[in-house]
N, C-alpha and C positions, 0 to 999 in steps of 0.2 A: 644813464644809470650811474656810472662812476663819477660823472661831473657833479652830481648831487652830493655824493659822498665827500667830495673835495671842496664843496662850497663853504663860504664863511659861516653859513647858518648851521651846517652840520659839522660839528667838530670831530676830528679824528681822535680816537681815544689815545691818551698819553701812553707812550711806549709802543704804540702800534707799529710805527716804522722801524723801531729798534728790534722788536720781537719778530717781525716779518721782514727778514733781511731782503732789501731791494736789490742787492748786488746780483742775486741769482736771476732776477728778472731782466736787469739791464745788460748783462754780459753776453747772452747767447750769440749775437752776430760777430762778436769780436775775435773769438778764436779763428773763425774762418777768415776774417779780415786780416788778422795777423799773418796767417799762412799765405794769403793772397798778396800781401805787401812785403813779405819778408825778402831780404836780399836786395831790396831797392833802396836807393839813396835819394834823399830829397834835399834840394838846395835851400829850401825855405819852408817855413810853417805853412805858407799859402799853398805851396806845391803839395805838401802832405795833405792838407785839408781837401784839396781838389781830388787827390787820389782816393781818399776815403769817400768823398761824395760820389765819385764815379763808381766805386765798389758798391755802395749802398743802392745807387740807381740801377746797377746791373742785376740786383736780386729780383726774382720774380714775385708776383703777388702772393703765391702760395707761402713763401717764406714769411711774409708779413702777416698773412692770415693765421698761420700756425702760431706765430708769436703772440698775436692778440688773444687767440683761444687759450693758450697757455697762461697768459696774464690774467684773464678772467677766471680761469680755474684756480690759479694760485691765490688771487685775492679772495675768492669765495672760500677756499680752504682756510685761509688765514683768519677771515672774519668769523667763520663758523666755529672755530676753536677758541673764540674769545680773545684773540690777539696773543695767544700762548705760542710757545715754540712749535714749529711745524717741521716734521722730518720730511726728507725727500721721498 
């Protein structure tokens, strides 16, 4: 369903991404990752990348399922208000 909305045939309305702020969608796992990784020191970017990958792999499927359901709900709400500002 969302793949169709993002295809080249179906253009996303101008301003859609600006009015429907994506940061809210993309950030949920990161406060928990920050607390999980805080206080640790990494000798390289690769070591940090591996720690983040390990953290993401440690999350159970419910975490990802909840995230996708919230994403679908968020996009539906954004689209149904005609790409206007959406309050939390």
